[in-house]
N, C-alpha and C positions, 0 to 999 in steps of 0.2 A: 580490326578495333573494335569491332564484338564481341574477340574470346578475349581481347584482353581489358577488356571493364570484366569481364567477368567473374577473371584471375581474379585479376584486383580484390571484384565484389567477396567475394572468397574471405585472402588476406587479410578485408577490411575484417567481417563478419569471423574469422581465427581470432582476429585479436582483442575483436573487444570484450568472446568469453571467458577473454584468456587476466581481464584485470578484472572480469570480475569482482567482487569482494567475493573472502570469500565467506565460506556457510551461509549466503543469503540460499533463499530460496525463491524462485518464480512462482505465483502464483498456482500453475498447473500443475506444478507439486505438489500444493499445503489444498487444494481443489477449494482453491478463492477465486473469489472473479477477476480479483485483480487486493495489485498489494496496497496499500494507503489508503485515504477518501476516495471512497468512488457514489456516484446515485446512476440509481433506475430510475424510466420514467416518475413514478411516485416516491420511492423510499435512498434516505441515505445509507451508508456501509460507511466499514470502518477497512477492511481484510487484515490482516497481520500476516506476513504468511513469515513469520523465526515461529521459533522453539519454545519460547517464556514466554510470558505474562509486557504486556508494555506499559508505559503511559501514557494518554492521545488528547489535545488540550483537542476543543470540538467546540469552531463555530459559532452558535446557536443562532440564531440570526432577529433584530432588534434588542439584545442582552445587552448589556451593556460591558460585560466579563465573560472574557469563556469560560467554558468546565474543564474540569479535569475528570479522567473517567480508566480506569482498573482496565484492558482487555484478555480476551486468552489468546491461541494465537487460533490463526481462525476468521470464522466474519462476525463481524458482533449488527445489529440492526441500530443505530442512532437515531430515530427517529423517519421522519417527514423531509423531502426535499422543501418544504415550505419552513418549517422552523427550521434546519442545521442547511449552511454555508460550506464546511469547511471540514475541516481534522485534519489533524496528526502524529506522529507519536516524538516525546520530547524524552523520552527513557525512561529505563525500568522502573518495574514495580512486582507488592508480593500482591496478591488476593486476598481477602481479607476471610 
């Protein structure tokens, strides 16, 4: 029974790896701590694991509307965790 679970787990991992988005990168491959929005104890970041610039929406606490930022690949400091609630990609952009 235990051996069957190991085989099943390995098969599931292989299938999941095969269906990963082509061209997507992991945090380890890009040198950022995490892909997407993440927080440390005091600061908020957006880790962009792609190879081109991306437009993100940043949800600012106590602000009526979200702001947009064009960020490069890698890690972008957004502010403190007291100021920023979330951030997500909304499409590509060009640096100005």
